[in-house]
C-alpha positions as CSV (number, residue, x, y, z in Angstrom):
1,M,15.7,68.9,67.8
2,V,19.8,68.4,69.0
3,L,21.6,71.0,69.6
4,Q,25.2,70.4,68.5
5,S,27.9,72.0,70.7
6,F,29.9,72.8,67.6
7,R,29.3,75.4,65.0
8,A,28.8,74.9,61.1
9,P,31.1,73.1,59.9
10,R,34.1,74.7,57.9
11,P,37.4,73.4,55.8
12,T,39.5,73.4,60.1
13,T,36.5,71.7,61.2
14,N,37.1,68.1,62.7
15,P,35.5,65.7,59.9
16,Y,34.3,63.6,63.3
17,L,31.8,66.5,63.4
18,S,31.3,66.8,60.3
19,L,30.3,62.8,59.8
20,L,28.9,63.0,62.8
21,L,25.6,65.4,61.1
22,R,25.8,63.4,57.9
23,S,25.1,60.0,59.7
24,L,22.2,61.3,62.2
25,P,19.0,59.6,60.6
26,P,16.1,62.0,58.8
27,D,13.8,61.7,61.7
28,V,16.2,63.3,64.1
29,R,16.4,67.4,63.4
30,A,20.3,68.7,64.2
31,R,21.3,72.7,64.2
32,T,25.1,74.0,65.4
33,F,25.9,75.8,68.2
34,S,25.3,79.5,68.7
35,W,25.0,80.6,72.3
36,R,21.5,82.3,71.4
37,H,20.4,79.3,70.7
38,A,22.1,77.9,73.4
39,L,20.5,80.0,75.8
40,L,17.2,81.5,74.3
41,G,16.4,78.8,71.6
42,R,14.4,75.6,71.8
43,Y,15.6,72.0,71.4
44,D,15.4,68.8,73.6
45,V,18.7,67.7,73.9
46,L,22.2,69.7,73.9
47,H,24.7,67.0,72.8
48,V,28.6,68.4,73.8
49,H,31.6,67.1,72.8
50,W,34.7,68.9,74.2
51,P,32.8,70.8,76.5
52,E,35.9,72.9,77.2
53,V,36.0,74.5,74.0
54,L,32.9,76.4,75.0
55,L,34.6,77.9,78.0
56,R,37.5,78.9,76.2
57,G,37.5,82.1,73.6
58,S,40.6,83.9,72.3
59,T,41.2,86.3,74.7
60,P,40.5,86.9,78.0
61,A,37.5,88.7,78.0
62,R,35.9,85.9,75.5
63,T,37.0,83.5,77.2
64,A,35.4,85.3,80.5
65,A,31.8,86.1,78.7
66,R,32.0,82.4,77.2
67,R,31.9,81.0,80.8
68,A,29.7,83.4,81.9
69,A,27.5,82.1,79.3
70,F,27.8,78.9,80.5
71,A,26.5,78.9,83.7
72,V,23.4,80.6,82.8
73,L,23.1,77.5,80.1
74,L,23.8,75.2,83.2
75,A,21.0,76.9,85.3
76,R,18.8,76.5,82.0
77,L,19.2,73.2,82.2
78,A,19.1,73.0,85.8
79,L,15.8,74.1,85.5
80,G,14.1,71.5,83.4
81,G,15.6,72.4,80.4
82,P,16.9,70.2,77.7
83,A,18.4,67.1,78.2
84,L,22.6,67.4,78.3
85,V,23.8,64.2,76.8
86,R,27.8,64.8,76.4
87,T,30.5,62.1,74.2
88,V,33.2,61.4,76.0
89,H,36.0,61.7,73.4
90,N,38.4,62.4,77.1
91,P,37.0,62.4,80.2
92,A,39.4,65.7,81.5
93,P,40.5,68.4,78.8
94,H,44.4,67.3,77.6
95,E,45.3,71.1,78.6
96,R,44.1,71.8,82.1
97,G,42.0,75.3,82.9
98,G,42.1,76.9,85.6
99,P,39.6,77.2,89.4
100,L,36.4,78.3,87.5
101,E,37.1,76.0,84.7
102,R,37.2,73.2,86.4
103,L,34.6,74.2,88.6
104,L,31.7,74.4,85.2
105,L,33.0,71.6,84.1
106,A,32.6,69.6,87.3
107,A,28.8,71.1,87.4
108,A,28.5,70.2,83.5
109,D,29.2,66.6,84.9
110,R,26.9,66.8,87.2
111,A,24.2,67.8,84.8
112,T,24.8,65.1,82.3
113,D,21.7,63.3,81.6
114,L,23.5,60.3,78.9
115,T,27.6,59.8,78.4
116,V,28.3,58.4,74.6
117,H,31.7,56.1,74.7
118,L,33.9,55.9,71.9
119,T,35.7,53.1,73.8
120,P,34.9,51.3,76.8
121,A,38.1,52.7,78.5
122,T,35.8,55.9,79.5
123,A,32.7,54.2,80.9
124,G,32.3,55.2,84.1
125,T,35.0,58.6,84.1
126,V,32.0,61.2,83.5
127,R,29.1,60.9,85.5
128,P,28.8,56.7,86.9
129,A,25.1,57.3,87.7
130,A,24.1,59.0,84.4
131,P,22.8,56.3,81.7
132,A,25.7,55.3,79.0
133,V,25.9,54.4,75.6
134,L,28.5,52.1,73.5
135,V,28.7,54.6,70.4
136,P,32.3,53.3,68.3
137,H,34.7,55.7,66.6
138,G,34.2,55.7,62.8
139,H,36.7,55.3,59.9
140,Y,37.5,58.0,57.6
141,R,37.5,55.7,54.6
142,G,35.8,58.0,51.3
143,W,36.2,61.1,53.7
144,Y,40.1,61.3,53.1
145,V,41.7,60.1,49.5
146,P,45.2,60.7,48.4
147,P,46.4,61.9,45.2
148,P,46.8,59.0,42.2
149,G,50.4,57.9,43.0
150,V,51.8,58.5,46.1
151,R,53.3,55.7,47.8
152,P,55.0,55.0,51.3
153,V,58.6,56.9,51.0
154,P,60.6,53.8,52.5
155,G,62.3,55.3,56.1
156,R,59.4,57.8,56.4
157,F,58.6,58.1,59.8
158,L,55.3,60.7,59.9
159,H,53.3,62.5,62.7
160,V,50.9,64.7,62.3
161,G,47.3,66.8,62.8
162,L,47.1,69.2,65.7
163,L,50.1,69.7,67.3
164,R,50.0,69.7,71.1
165,P,52.6,69.2,73.9
166,Y,50.1,66.2,75.7
167,K,51.8,63.9,72.0
168,D,54.7,64.0,73.1
169,V,56.5,65.4,69.8
170,D,59.3,65.9,71.7
171,G,60.2,62.2,72.7
172,L,59.1,61.8,69.3
173,L,62.2,63.9,68.3
174,A,64.7,62.6,71.1
175,A,64.0,59.2,70.2
176,F,64.6,59.8,66.4
177,R,67.8,61.8,67.1
178,E,68.9,58.3,68.5
179,L,68.5,57.0,65.2
180,G,71.5,58.8,64.0
181,G,70.0,59.4,60.5
182,R,69.5,54.9,60.1
183,D,67.3,52.7,61.0
184,G,68.6,48.5,61.8
185,A,69.6,47.8,58.5
186,G,71.9,50.8,58.0
187,G,69.2,52.4,55.8
188,P,68.6,56.7,56.0
189,V,64.7,57.6,58.0
190,E,63.4,60.8,58.0
191,L,61.1,62.5,60.1
192,R,58.0,64.3,58.7
193,I,55.8,66.7,61.3
194,A,52.9,68.5,59.5
195,G,49.9,69.9,61.1
196,A,49.3,73.2,63.1
197,C,50.5,74.1,66.2
198,P,49.5,76.5,68.2
199,D,51.5,76.5,71.4
200,P,54.6,79.1,70.4
201,A,56.9,77.2,72.8
202,L,56.7,73.6,71.3
203,A,56.4,74.9,67.4
204,G,60.3,77.0,68.4
205,R,61.3,73.5,69.7
206,I,60.4,71.4,67.0
207,T,61.4,74.6,64.3
208,A,64.7,74.4,66.0
209,A,64.9,70.5,66.0
210,A,64.2,70.5,62.3
211,A,67.4,73.0,62.1
212,A,69.9,71.0,63.5
213,D,68.8,68.0,62.1
214,P,68.2,67.1,58.1
215,G,66.6,64.3,58.4
216,V,63.7,66.7,60.4
217,D,61.1,67.8,58.0
218,V,58.5,69.9,59.5
219,L,55.3,71.6,58.2
220,L,53.9,73.9,60.8
221,R,50.2,74.8,59.5
222,H,46.9,73.3,58.7
223,L,46.8,71.0,56.0
224,D,43.6,70.6,53.8
225,D,41.7,67.0,53.5
226,A,43.6,66.5,50.3
227,E,47.0,67.4,51.8
228,L,46.5,65.4,54.2
229,A,45.6,62.3,53.0
230,A,48.9,62.8,51.0
231,E,51.7,63.2,53.6
232,V,49.7,60.3,55.4
233,A,50.3,57.8,51.9
234,A,53.6,58.8,51.7
235,A,54.7,57.9,54.8
236,E,55.8,54.2,55.8
237,L,55.1,54.5,59.3
238,V,52.1,56.7,61.2
239,V,54.0,57.1,64.3
240,L,51.9,58.8,67.4
241,P,53.4,58.9,70.8
242,Y,50.5,60.3,72.9
243,A,50.8,60.9,76.3
244,R,47.2,59.4,76.9
245,M,45.7,58.2,74.0
246,Q,42.1,57.1,74.6
247,N,40.9,58.1,71.0
248,S,42.8,59.0,68.5
249,G,41.4,60.9,65.1
250,A,44.5,60.7,63.7
251,L,45.2,56.9,64.4
252,L,42.2,55.7,63.1
253,L,42.7,58.1,60.2
254,A,46.6,56.4,59.4
255,L,44.1,52.7,59.4
256,S,41.9,54.1,57.0
257,L,44.4,55.1,54.4
258,D,46.1,51.7,54.8
259,R,48.9,53.1,56.8
260,P,50.4,51.2,59.7
261,V,50.9,52.9,63.3
262,L,52.7,52.9,66.3
263,V,51.1,53.7,69.3
264,P,51.8,53.7,73.2
265,S,50.3,50.2,74.7
266,N,47.4,51.1,76.5
267,E,43.6,49.3,77.1
268,V,42.1,51.2,73.9
269,T,44.9,50.5,72.3
270,R,45.6,46.8,72.3
271,A,41.8,46.0,71.4
272,L,42.4,48.2,68.5
273,A,45.5,46.0,67.5
274,E,43.0,43.1,68.1
275,E,40.1,44.5,65.5
276,V,41.8,45.0,62.5
277,G,44.6,42.5,62.8
278,P,48.3,41.7,62.3
279,G,50.9,44.0,61.1
280,W,48.5,47.2,61.7
281,V,49.4,48.9,65.1
282,H,52.7,48.2,66.6
283,L,53.1,48.9,70.1
284,F,55.0,50.3,72.8
285,T,55.7,51.0,76.5
286,G,56.9,53.8,78.6
287,R,58.3,56.4,76.7
288,L,59.2,56.2,72.9
289,G,62.7,55.1,72.1
290,A,64.7,55.0,68.6
291,A,64.5,50.8,69.7
292,D,61.0,51.1,69.1
293,L,61.3,53.1,66.1
294,R,63.7,50.5,65.1
295,R,61.9,47.2,65.8
296,A,58.3,48.2,64.3
297,L,59.8,50.3,60.9
298,A,61.4,46.6,60.6
299,A,58.2,44.9,60.4
300,V,56.6,46.8,57.8
C-alpha cells in the first residue's frame, strides 16, 4: 500500500498527480492522503511530492497543527515505520518558510529512503546517499483538449498557470512594456496573463500593469482544464520567465498543445529543446528583455 501525500483529486488538483494515480500498475495499491491514516493507518510507503505543502495551513493555528502532526509522522517513520519516497519536483520550496519549517523539511530529507527525479538536473539535491531513480515528467496530450476552431492569435504572448513571485511575471511585464505595443516588423502585440494569484501584492502589480497598458489583458482566477487549453491554444508564444526552472508543468502543457515556448536557458531547458527538436523551445539568458520577446516571436 502506497500513501500519496496529496488528497483525493479535485478540479483544482495539479493534473500531474491525477495522471500519476491513473498510471500506476494494477499491482500497486494506492490511497490519497489524510492525516488520520498517515499517523494511525497501515501502509508500506509514504510517497511525498511537495513536502512543504504538508506543513502549511490556511491559518496560523492550522499551520501549527500540521507541523506538530508532521513531527509525529517523522517519529513514526524513524521507529521502523513505512518507507519514505520523495519525488523531487523542486529541491527546495519556491517560497521560503520559517526556521521550524526548514528544520522539519531537513529532517524529512534525512528520513528519505528513495528519491524520484523528473530530470537529471535535480539528482543529488536531496539526500545524495539515498537510492535514486529517474522517471521523466510525462506529457499532457489527451488531458487538455482545446475547443474546436481555436487558432493562435498573431502577436499574442501568454503567461499561464498559478501566478507566483518566483515565476518573474514582473520581469515579463517590464519586457513587454519595452516593446511599445509592436513587434520587430511593426505588427501589434498583446500579453495575456491567466491564472490564480494567491499573492495579493503580485496580483495588485499585475492588475495595475493591465490598467496602464491596453495591450495587457489579465484573468486572475483558477482556470478549468477546458479554459486552460483554450488559452494556450490561442497563444502564438507561451512565455515562462521563471527565476528558477527545474521542472515545469506549464512548459510541458504548452508543448503538449503544440505551442512554442520561451524559457530561460539552463541545463533542463536546453536538454528539452534538444529532445523535442528545433522551433519549439526558445531560450534566453539573464533576465527577460524586449529583444528576447521580439526574437522568439519572429522565430515562431
